[in-house]
C-alpha positions in Angstrom: 0.1 0.0 0.0 1.6 3.1 -1.1 1.2 6.6 -3.1 2.8 7.2 -6.2 3.2 10.8 -7.7 4.4 10.9 -11.3 5.5 14.1 -12.3 6.1 14.8 -16.3 6.4 17.5 -18.8 3.7 17.6 -21.6 3.6 14.6 -24.1 6.4 12.9 -21.9 4.3 9.6 -21.9 3.8 10.2 -18.0 -0.1 10.0 -18.4 0.1 6.8 -20.0 2.5 5.2 -17.7 0.4 6.3 -14.7 -2.8 4.7 -16.1 -0.8 1.6 -17.0 0.7 1.6 -13.5 -2.5 2.1 -11.6 -4.2 -0.8 -13.8 -1.3 -3.0 -12.9 -1.3 -2.4 -9.3 -5.1 -2.0 -9.1 -4.5 1.6 -7.7 -6.6 4.4 -8.0 -5.5 7.0 -10.7 -6.2 11.0 -10.3 -5.2 13.8 -12.2 -6.9 16.7 -14.0 -10.4 15.1 -13.1 -9.6 16.3 -9.4 -9.6 19.8 -10.6 -13.2 19.3 -12.0 -14.2 18.0 -8.5 -12.6 20.8 -6.8 -14.1 23.3 -9.1 -17.7 21.8 -8.6 -17.5 21.4 -5.0 -16.4 25.1 -4.2 -17.8 26.9 -7.3 -14.3 28.0 -8.4 -14.1 28.3 -12.2 -12.0 25.3 -13.6 -10.1 27.6 -15.7 -8.7 29.4 -12.5 -7.5 26.2 -11.1 -5.8 25.2 -14.1 -4.0 28.8 -14.4 -3.2 28.4 -10.4 -1.4 24.9 -11.3 0.3 25.8 -14.5 1.0 29.3 -14.4 3.7 31.3 -12.4 2.5 34.0 -10.1 2.7 37.4 -11.6 2.6 40.6 -9.5 -1.3 40.9 -9.6 -1.5 37.4 -8.0 0.9 38.2 -5.4 -1.1 41.5 -4.5 -4.6 39.7 -4.1 -3.5 36.2 -3.1 -6.0 34.5 -5.2 -3.4 32.0 -6.4 -2.6 31.1 -2.9 -6.4 30.4 -2.2 -6.6 28.0 -5.4 -3.6 26.4 -4.6 -4.7 25.7 -0.9 -8.1 24.1 -2.5 -5.9 22.0 -4.7 -3.5 20.8 -2.1 -6.2 19.9 0.5 -8.1 18.1 -2.3 -4.8 16.1 -3.1 -3.8 15.3 0.3 -7.6 14.2 1.2 -7.2 11.5 -1.8 -3.6 10.7 -0.7 -4.5 9.5 2.7 -6.8 6.9 1.4 -3.7 5.2 0.0 -3.3 3.3 -3.0 -3.2 6.2 -5.3 -1.1 7.0 -8.6 -1.3 10.7 -9.2 0.1 12.3 -12.4 0.5 16.1 -13.0 2.0 19.0 -11.1 2.3 19.7 -7.7 1.7 16.2 -6.0 5.2 15.5 -5.2 5.7 18.9 -3.5 2.9 17.9 -0.9 4.4 14.7 0.2 8.2 15.4 0.0 8.7 13.8 3.6 6.4 11.1 3.3 8.0 7.6 3.5 5.6 5.6 1.4 5.1 8.1 -1.4 7.1 7.1 -4.3 8.0 10.1 -6.3 8.6 9.4 -10.0 9.7 12.0 -12.8 9.3 11.0 -16.6 11.1 12.9 -18.9 11.4 12.4 -23.0 13.5 14.2 -25.5 12.2 17.1 -27.3 12.1 15.6 -30.6 10.0 12.9 -29.4 7.5 15.1 -27.9 7.3 17.6 -30.6 5.3 15.4 -33.2 2.7 14.7 -30.6 2.2 18.4 -30.0 2.2 18.9 -33.6 -0.7 16.5 -34.0 -2.7 17.6 -31.1 -2.4 21.3 -32.0 -2.5 20.9 -35.8 0.5 23.4 -36.0 4.0 23.3 -37.4 7.1 21.8 -36.0 8.6 25.1 -34.9 5.4 26.5 -33.3 5.0 23.1 -31.6 8.6 23.4 -30.2 8.0 26.9 -28.9 4.6 25.7 -27.2 6.4 23.1 -25.6 9.4 25.2 -24.5 7.1 27.8 -23.0 5.2 25.0 -21.1 8.2 23.6 -19.4 9.5 27.1 -18.3 6.3 28.1 -16.9 6.0 24.9 -14.8 9.6 25.3 -13.7 8.7 28.9 -12.7 5.8 28.0 -10.9 7.5 25.6 -8.5 10.5 28.0 -8.1 8.1 30.7 -7.2 5.7 28.8 -4.8 8.3 26.6 -3.2 11.7 27.5 -4.2 12.1 24.2 -5.8 13.1 23.3 -9.5 11.1 20.7 -10.9 14.2 19.3 -13.1 15.9 18.8 -9.8 16.5 15.1 -9.6 16.8 15.1 -5.8 13.1 15.6 -5.6 12.5 12.2 -6.9 13.0 8.6 -5.8 12.9 7.3 -9.7 13.7 9.6 -12.9 12.7 7.6 -16.1 13.9 8.7 -19.6 11.4 7.5 -22.0 13.7 6.6 -24.8 16.1 3.5 -24.4 13.4 2.5 -21.8 10.1 1.9 -23.2 6.8 2.7 -21.4 6.5 -0.9 -20.4 9.7 -0.8 -19.0 8.9 2.4 -16.9 5.6 0.6 -15.7 7.5 -2.5 -14.4 10.1 -0.4 -12.9 7.8 1.9 -10.8 5.8 -1.2 -9.9 8.6 -3.1 -8.8 10.3 -0.2 -6.8 6.9 0.5 -5.1 6.7 -3.0 -3.8 9.8 -2.6 -1.9 9.5 -2.6 2.1 10.9 0.9 2.2 7.7 2.3 0.2 5.0 0.4 2.3 2.8 2.4 4.4 3.2 2.3 8.3 1.1 3.2 11.0 3.7 6.2 11.4 3.8 7.2 7.9 0.1 7.0 7.6 -0.1 9.3 10.7 2.2 11.9 9.0 0.0 11.6 5.8 -3.2 12.5 7.9 -1.4 15.1 9.7 -0.6 17.0 6.1 -4.2 16.3 5.1 -5.8 18.0 8.2 -3.2 20.9 8.0 -4.4 21.4 4.6 -7.9 21.5 5.4 -7.6 23.9 8.4 -5.2 26.2 6.2 -7.9 26.2 3.6 -10.7 27.3 5.8 -8.4 29.7 7.7 -7.2 31.6 4.6 -10.6 33.4 4.5 -9.7 34.7 7.9 -6.0 35.6 7.1 -4.5 34.8 3.9 -0.9 34.4 5.0 -1.6 31.9 8.1 0.5 28.9 8.4 -0.8 25.8 9.8 1.3 22.5 10.8 -0.5 19.5 12.6 1.6 17.0 14.5 -0.1 14.2 16.4 -3.3 15.9 16.6 -1.8 19.3 17.8 -2.5 22.3 15.3 0.5 24.7 15.3 -0.5 27.8 13.8 1.2 31.0 13.0 -0.1 34.2 11.8 0.2 38.0 11.7 -2.2 40.9 12.6 -2.6 44.5 12.9 -1.3 45.8 16.1 -4.0 45.8 18.9 -6.0 43.1 16.7 -3.9 40.1 17.9 -6.6 38.9 20.6 -9.5 39.1 18.4 -7.9 37.3 15.5 -6.4 34.4 17.8 -10.0 33.9 19.2 -11.5 33.5 15.7 -8.9 31.2 14.4 -9.3 29.0 17.7 -13.0 28.9 17.4 -12.8 27.6 13.6 -9.9 25.2 14.3 -11.9 23.6 17.2 -14.3 22.4 14.8 -12.0 19.8 13.2 -12.4 16.6 15.5 -9.1 15.5 14.7 -7.4 18.4 16.7 -6.8 17.9 20.4 -5.0 21.0 21.1 -4.2 24.4 19.4 -1.2 26.4 19.7 -1.2 29.9 18.0 1.4 32.3 17.7 0.4 35.5 16.3 2.7 38.5 15.3 1.6 42.0 15.3 2.4 44.0 12.1 3.8 47.5 13.3 3.3 50.3 10.6 6.2 52.1 9.7 5.8 55.9 10.1 6.6 58.2 7.3 
């Protein structure tokens, strides 16, 4: 029992590999469909969720923090699925959210540009040069997104347990390698690793709700204790802490709450 995240560029065969792995292991396979579920449940236009995942934040996003809100919804939805175990997820972000979970096998699938371009040409009905530009732009945006939000480069191999190059390796080879690796003892779910995953999921769920109160809030749950860090205007700390505590207490998984609220001191001109 494990979670497998497959990160891939456009037309790197990652989707095909993920679906074949899930079929072979009898795991649930999730991807873009999760965006549709989040979109319907929270009445957020799907196009905004797609842009939140794919595009690097711009100046306006940083000002109004809408992107952070969308990411919080996606993170919470993903982790809620991951805690059920036996999951294959392909797409962006998944491996970021479970970086320190022992039973999460993090895979990166790559392919040469010359292999990817014909697929893009066929899909978009464009010439070779334009297809190449589209793919290069997409790759650049994906890397910029992860660097801006997490300070992490998706091309960094240290983020993954397996990096598979689809060239000499076939799709079937990649499927076999992933299934063989995830069967190792080191990637099996334990009581402790499952607790870690559930702590992550409840942290994300609480943060998603509290972002309506304070967008920059930070939440970390460890062994049913919620550690919350936030900021407030000078003099408003008490009321903010009270509101945060009242909301967090509605989560049955939490036995204690510890809140740090740092006052923001306005600088005089």
